[in-house]
N, CA, C and O of each residue as an XYZ file, in Angstrom:
476
protein
N       2.377     26.811    -46.715
C       1.589     25.794    -46.070
C       2.860     25.072    -45.680
O       3.929     25.096    -46.289
N       2.489     24.252    -44.265
C       3.630     23.284    -44.405
C       3.111     21.962    -44.124
O       2.321     21.604    -43.250
N       3.696     21.313    -45.015
C       3.097     19.655    -44.907
C       3.395     18.664    -43.521
O       3.774     17.685    -44.164
N       3.483     18.271    -42.272
C       4.827     17.069    -41.517
C       3.767     15.972    -42.225
O       2.638     15.526    -42.018
N       4.589     15.863    -42.951
C       4.536     13.478    -42.637
C       5.359     12.888    -41.344
O       6.454     13.093    -40.821
N       4.522     12.265    -41.178
C       4.712     11.174    -39.621
C       5.932      9.850    -40.396
O       5.944      9.406    -41.544
N       6.284      9.727    -39.935
C       7.701      8.011    -40.475
C       7.819      7.684    -39.941
O       8.362      8.349    -39.059
N       7.540      6.299    -39.640
C       7.841      5.520    -39.131
C       9.146      4.160    -39.425
O       8.935      3.119    -40.047
N      10.658      4.633    -38.678
C      11.170      4.037    -39.152
C      11.004      2.053    -38.955
O      11.518      1.147    -39.612
N      10.149      2.029    -37.871
C       8.902      0.566    -37.876
C       8.151      0.462    -38.266
O       7.312      0.887    -37.471
N       7.454     -0.036    -39.540
C       5.744     -0.147    -39.213
C       5.208     -1.082    -37.843
O       5.714     -2.141    -37.472
N       3.983     -0.336    -37.183
C       3.379     -0.820    -36.302
C       4.178     -1.312    -35.109
O       4.213     -2.372    -34.484
N       4.805     -0.150    -35.027
C       6.024     -0.537    -33.534
C       5.151      0.600    -32.717
O       5.500      1.762    -32.925
N       4.287      0.430    -32.004
C       2.650      0.614    -31.190
C       2.300     -0.706    -30.862
O       2.195     -1.163    -29.724
N       2.075     -1.463    -32.238
C       1.445     -2.356    -32.141
C       3.068     -3.967    -31.179
O       3.104     -4.551    -30.096
N       3.925     -3.963    -32.326
C       4.830     -4.729    -31.770
C       5.121     -4.983    -29.945
O       5.100     -5.931    -29.160
N       5.392     -3.470    -29.900
C       5.725     -2.628    -28.723
C       4.263     -3.676    -27.573
O       4.561     -4.611    -26.830
N       2.934     -3.182    -27.758
C       2.164     -3.824    -27.118
C       1.209     -5.088    -26.650
O       0.415     -5.573    -25.844
N       2.444     -5.259    -28.586
C       2.270     -6.993    -28.297
C       2.875     -8.233    -26.804
O       2.448     -9.117    -26.062
N       4.449     -7.248    -27.220
C       5.689     -7.442    -26.047
C       5.184     -7.367    -24.751
O       5.652     -8.271    -24.058
N       4.623     -6.838    -24.317
C       3.908     -6.505    -23.365
C       2.909     -6.371    -22.359
O       2.723     -5.683    -21.356
N       2.230     -7.438    -23.101
C       0.924     -8.082    -23.022
C       1.054     -8.675    -21.908
O       2.193     -8.847    -21.475
N      -0.480     -9.296    -20.912
C      -0.433     -9.949    -20.096
C       0.282    -10.960    -20.569
O       1.513    -10.975    -20.564
N      -0.360    -11.761    -20.955
C       0.010    -13.556    -21.163
C       2.112    -13.549    -21.319
O       3.001    -14.049    -20.629
N       2.097    -12.387    -23.065
C       3.744    -12.520    -22.018
C       4.264    -12.228    -21.082
O       5.160    -12.944    -20.635
N       3.961    -11.312    -20.589
C       4.554    -11.018    -19.196
C       4.198    -11.911    -18.156
O       4.812    -11.829    -17.093
N       3.415    -12.642    -18.281
C       3.116    -13.920    -17.455
C       4.319    -14.790    -17.368
O       4.925    -15.188    -16.373
N       4.611    -15.079    -19.139
C       5.427    -16.049    -19.572
C       6.776    -15.938    -18.894
O       6.905    -16.754    -17.981
N       7.737    -15.205    -19.083
C       8.429    -14.046    -19.867
C       8.644    -14.399    -17.897
O       9.631    -15.115    -17.733
N       8.083    -14.111    -16.824
C       7.575    -13.881    -15.748
C       9.160    -15.689    -15.068
O      10.193    -15.797    -14.407
N       8.408    -16.385    -15.706
C       8.616    -17.731    -15.402
C      10.170    -18.275    -14.861
O      10.552    -19.044    -13.979
N      11.105    -17.080    -16.335
C      12.308    -17.597    -15.870
C      12.635    -17.277    -14.794
O      12.764    -18.285    -14.099
N      12.830    -16.455    -14.308
C      13.696    -15.510    -13.214
C      13.256    -16.561    -12.035
O      14.096    -17.198    -11.399
N      11.846    -16.669    -11.818
C      11.236    -17.636    -10.536
C      12.532    -19.193    -11.129
O      13.112    -19.832    -10.252
N      12.743    -19.516    -12.587
C      13.219    -20.892    -12.777
C      14.526    -21.325    -11.925
O      14.935    -22.249    -11.221
N      15.056    -19.625    -12.618
C      16.445    -19.412    -11.338
C      16.522    -19.677    -10.472
O      17.340    -20.349     -9.844
N      15.700    -19.212    -10.266
C      15.626    -18.739     -8.360
C      14.949    -19.895     -8.421
O      15.676    -20.482     -9.223
N      14.004    -20.737     -8.140
C      14.117    -22.070     -7.678
C      15.461    -22.962     -7.917
O      15.875    -23.780     -7.095
N      15.982    -22.722     -8.974
C      17.366    -23.589     -9.479
C      18.529    -23.239     -8.654
O      19.532    -23.953     -8.613
N      18.366    -21.830     -7.809
C      20.008    -21.152     -6.840
C      18.204    -21.598     -5.032
O      17.980    -20.829     -4.097
N      17.885    -22.177     -5.144
C      17.490    -22.270     -3.965
C      17.681    -24.335     -3.473
O      18.075    -25.016     -2.527
N      16.965    -24.564     -5.159
C      18.364    -26.050     -4.681
C      19.264    -26.492     -4.402
O      19.600    -27.492     -3.768
N      20.100    -25.096     -5.289
C      22.198    -26.090     -5.302
C      22.393    -25.830     -4.168
O      23.415    -26.303     -3.672
N      21.151    -24.649     -2.976
C      22.296    -24.169     -2.054
C      21.932    -25.110     -1.127
O      22.713    -25.075     -0.176
N      20.858    -26.146     -0.971
C      20.541    -26.736     -0.101
C      20.268    -26.275      1.650
O      20.106    -26.750      2.774
N      20.344    -25.247      1.034
C      19.737    -23.923      2.815
C      18.564    -24.453      3.166
O      18.085    -25.067      4.119
N      18.157    -23.940      1.873
C      16.796    -24.104      2.376
C      16.025    -25.824      2.768
O      16.070    -26.918      2.204
N      15.309    -25.259      4.111
C      14.096    -27.067      4.594
C      13.658    -27.149      3.206
O      13.360    -26.367      2.303
N      13.756    -28.735      3.442
C      12.939    -29.383      1.887
C      11.283    -29.290      1.487
O      10.696    -29.270      0.405
N      10.712    -29.232      3.262
C       9.178    -29.229      2.582
C       9.060    -27.294      2.205
O       8.085    -27.093      1.481
N       9.781    -26.060      2.531
C       9.716    -24.906      2.437
C       9.869    -25.293      0.479
O       8.986    -24.917     -0.292
N      10.996    -25.993      0.039
C      11.386    -26.526     -1.832
C      10.510    -26.510     -2.195
O      10.098    -25.844     -3.145
N       9.649    -27.662     -1.171
C       8.420    -28.203     -1.835
C       6.991    -27.228     -2.128
O       6.178    -27.376     -3.040
N       6.989    -26.239     -1.079
C       6.042    -24.742     -1.673
C       6.151    -24.105     -2.464
O       5.224    -23.517     -3.023
N       7.657    -24.015     -2.824
C       7.512    -22.633     -4.182
C       7.878    -23.844     -5.067
O       7.911    -23.313     -6.177
N       8.122    -24.922     -5.221
C       8.081    -26.052     -6.652
C       6.482    -26.200     -6.301
O       5.994    -26.139     -7.430
N       5.588    -26.331     -5.558
C       4.405    -25.947     -5.744
C       3.554    -24.720     -6.096
O       2.349    -24.655     -6.339
N       4.425    -23.834     -6.064
C       3.855    -22.110     -7.009
C       3.983    -22.542     -8.107
O       3.282    -21.733     -8.715
N       4.607    -23.685     -9.364
C       4.330    -23.974    -10.135
C       2.983    -24.937    -10.888
O       2.157    -24.851    -11.797
N       3.301    -25.593    -10.126
C       1.264    -25.971     -9.994
C       0.790    -25.246     -9.920
O      -0.005    -24.950    -10.812
N       0.975    -24.353     -8.650
C      -0.059    -23.476     -9.452
C      -0.696    -22.463    -10.388
O      -1.732    -21.827    -10.577
N       0.369    -22.653    -10.804
C       1.351    -21.599    -12.230
C       0.273    -22.075    -13.256
O      -0.446    -21.364    -13.958
N       0.334    -23.720    -13.170
C       0.433    -24.386    -14.800
C      -1.659    -25.468    -14.125
O      -2.345    -26.243    -14.791
N      -1.882    -24.977    -12.774
C      -3.901    -25.021    -12.930
C      -4.595    -23.718    -13.305
O      -5.649    -23.537    -13.915
N      -3.613    -22.748    -12.709
C      -4.200    -21.978    -13.075
C      -4.866    -21.493    -15.056
O      -5.883    -21.103    -15.628
N      -3.699    -21.811    -15.302
C      -3.921    -21.486    -16.983
C      -5.299    -21.086    -17.807
O      -6.022    -20.164    -18.184
N      -4.959    -23.339    -17.771
C      -6.117    -24.276    -18.295
C      -7.267    -23.717    -17.703
O      -8.301    -23.653    -18.368
N      -7.219    -23.208    -16.280
C      -8.866    -22.838    -15.246
C      -9.250    -21.140    -15.944
O     -10.304    -20.504    -15.945
N      -7.904    -20.819    -16.481
C      -8.113    -19.327    -17.077
C      -8.707    -19.392    -18.020
O      -9.826    -18.881    -18.036
N      -8.062    -20.208    -19.467
C      -8.693    -20.133    -20.693
C     -10.333    -20.766    -20.216
O     -11.406    -20.164    -20.196
N      -9.985    -22.347    -19.825
C     -12.218    -22.158    -19.597
C     -12.501    -21.006    -19.136
O     -12.824    -20.361    -20.134
N     -12.604    -20.131    -17.950
C     -13.414    -19.693    -17.941
C     -13.935    -18.587    -19.152
O     -14.970    -18.269    -19.738
N     -12.860    -18.322    -19.119
C     -13.132    -17.293    -20.475
C     -13.597    -18.228    -21.574
O     -14.703    -18.567    -21.153
N     -13.471    -18.654    -22.372
C     -14.233    -19.860    -23.625
C     -15.807    -20.371    -22.572
O     -16.750    -19.842    -23.161
N     -16.263    -21.023    -21.531
C     -16.894    -21.300    -22.176
C     -18.492    -20.329    -20.666
O     -19.658    -20.619    -20.400
N     -17.433    -19.129    -20.122
C     -18.195    -18.733    -19.259
C     -18.145    -17.153    -19.465
O     -18.554    -16.162    -18.860
N     -17.417    -17.433    -20.660
C     -17.247    -15.850    -21.481
C     -16.320    -14.761    -20.592
O     -16.059    -13.828    -21.350
N     -15.872    -14.591    -19.590
C     -15.282    -13.749    -18.975
C     -14.271    -14.577    -17.557
O     -14.534    -15.700    -17.127
N     -13.327    -13.845    -17.133
C     -12.611    -13.490    -16.167
C     -12.344    -14.703    -14.980
O     -13.183    -14.859    -14.093
N     -11.263    -15.443    -15.030
C     -11.017    -16.459    -14.425
C     -11.576    -15.820    -12.856
O     -12.681    -16.193    -12.464
N     -10.846    -14.957    -12.094
C     -11.862    -14.427    -11.033
C     -13.404    -14.022    -11.002
O     -14.053    -13.785     -9.983
N     -13.705    -14.000    -11.865
C     -15.632    -14.153    -11.852
C     -15.755    -14.723    -11.957
O     -16.984    -14.669    -11.914
N     -15.364    -16.401    -12.287
C     -16.232    -17.948    -12.080
C     -15.390    -18.491    -10.346
O     -14.211    -18.697    -10.059
N     -16.233    -18.537     -9.805
C     -15.522    -18.345     -8.264
C     -15.016    -20.149     -7.760
O     -13.970    -20.586     -7.283
N     -16.369    -20.842     -8.162
C     -15.460    -22.020     -8.245
C     -13.886    -22.553     -8.904
O     -13.009    -23.216     -8.348
N     -13.927    -22.070    -10.070
C     -12.509    -21.724    -10.490
C     -11.636    -21.077    -10.230
O     -10.496    -21.505    -10.411
N     -11.829    -20.013     -9.793
C     -11.187    -19.632     -9.614
C     -10.565    -19.930     -7.715
O      -9.375    -19.982     -7.405
N     -11.630    -20.067     -6.822
C     -11.679    -20.777     -5.674
C     -10.029    -22.156     -6.087
O      -8.819    -22.164     -5.863
N     -10.846    -22.901     -6.632
C     -10.202    -24.375     -6.791
C      -8.479    -23.502     -7.517
O      -7.764    -24.498     -7.404
N      -7.811    -22.734     -7.929
C      -6.386    -22.632     -8.554
C      -6.373    -22.490     -7.631
O      -6.180    -23.575     -7.082
N      -6.529    -21.228     -6.509
C      -5.665    -20.657     -5.648
C      -5.837    -21.651     -4.433
O      -4.816    -22.327     -4.311
N      -6.235    -21.776     -4.048
C      -6.271    -23.352     -3.584
C      -4.603    -23.524     -3.365
O      -3.808    -23.256     -2.463
N      -4.503    -24.399     -5.320
C      -3.295    -24.545     -5.178
C      -1.811    -23.863     -4.536
O      -0.877    -24.512     -4.064
N      -1.941    -21.720     -4.730
C      -1.851    -21.395     -4.299
C      -1.431    -21.317     -2.543
O      -0.332    -21.034     -2.066
N      -2.927    -21.729     -1.687
C      -2.601    -21.054     -0.342
C      -1.669    -22.675     -0.516
O      -0.484    -22.374     -0.658
N      -1.821    -23.999     -0.541
C      -1.430    -24.905     -1.187
C       0.778    -25.173     -0.309
O       1.493    -25.765      0.500
N       0.668    -23.894     -1.666
C       2.140    -23.550     -1.944
C       2.650    -22.528     -0.543
O       3.846    -22.422     -0.271
N       1.628    -21.860      0.227
C       2.206    -21.009      1.140
C       2.529    -21.639      2.041
O       3.693    -21.609      2.439
N       1.432    -22.511      2.712
C       1.851    -23.309      3.943
C       2.430    -24.142      3.967
O       2.825    -24.717      4.981
N       2.614    -24.399      2.978
C       4.381    -25.632      2.432
C       5.396    -25.048      2.509
O       6.478    -25.558      2.803
N       5.136    -23.565      2.183
C       6.944    -22.467      2.786
C       6.151    -22.996      3.934
O       5.945    -24.185      4.177
N       5.605    -21.641      4.814
C       5.419    -21.038      5.834
C       5.793    -22.691      7.123
O       6.561    -22.444      8.052
N       5.403    -23.684      7.060
C       5.643    -24.507      7.323
C       6.753    -25.404      7.334
O       6.764    -26.355      8.115
N       8.061    -25.099      6.215
C       8.950    -25.339      6.433
C      10.226    -24.781      7.142
O      11.237    -25.314      7.597
N       9.794    -23.545      7.058
C      10.560    -22.443      7.307
C       9.969    -22.149      8.994
O      10.648    -21.405      9.702
N       8.725    -22.757      9.544
C       8.656    -23.075     11.185
C       9.374    -24.176     10.859
O      10.092    -23.919      9.893
N       9.429    -24.684     11.032
C       9.903    -26.156     10.998
C      11.881    -25.720     11.557
O      12.604    -25.809     12.549
N      11.934    -25.258     10.145
C      13.850    -24.584     10.042
C      13.466    -23.734     11.620
O      14.193    -24.137     12.528
N      12.794    -23.014     11.902
C      13.795    -22.048     13.498
C      13.451    -22.813     14.459
O      14.268    -23.203     15.292
N      12.353    -23.093     14.475
C      12.441    -25.052     15.557
C      13.033    -24.948     16.191
O      13.295    -24.483     17.300
N      13.576    -25.862     14.774
C      14.914    -27.082     15.595
C      16.365    -25.659     15.699
O      16.845    -25.234     16.750
N      16.586    -25.405     14.884
C      17.093    -24.052     15.585
C      17.191    -23.604     16.905
O      18.215    -23.744     17.574
N      15.856    -22.907     17.429
C      15.720    -22.648     19.088
C      15.995    -24.027     20.284
O      16.413    -24.252     21.420
N      15.733    -24.329     19.731
C      16.197    -25.914     20.521
C      17.530    -25.979     20.132
O      17.716    -26.751     21.072
N      18.488    -25.903     19.694
C      19.840    -26.520     18.885
C      20.308    -25.370     20.152
O      21.062    -25.615     21.094
N      19.514    -23.878     19.807
C      20.096    -23.470     21.015
C      19.940    -22.691     22.755
O      20.405    -21.913     23.588
N      18.672    -23.869     22.319
C      18.910    -24.382     24.359
C      19.233    -25.211     24.810
O      19.217    -25.325     26.036
N      19.811    -26.460     23.721
C      20.646    -27.268     24.274
C      21.776    -26.668     24.441
O      22.250    -27.144     25.473
N      22.762    -25.582     23.844
C      23.846    -25.414     24.340
C      24.400    -24.418     25.457
O      25.585    -24.458     25.787
């Protein structure tokens, strides 16, 4: 009879990987590329101010969504998506962010069209 022994180089490696890839950690890690994106947009000076404000407002959406999600889990024992008034309140800031981005680029397009028409 042959006995197979399973060895792990790193104990609990599966648990470590699952913890690293948890939604909370991925959410936190995703902020770094977005902050880099904001830095490049700001430094370029080519993005309309209103649109840039919209991109920064997305951080406000994130800052509001995190405590709202925690409140939903602790108070209602469910996810944020299942608590309409909290979810709607948080999503309002995402909508506001999108409106600023659209209005900023819309203004830029209209200005460019007007300059082309006058030439």
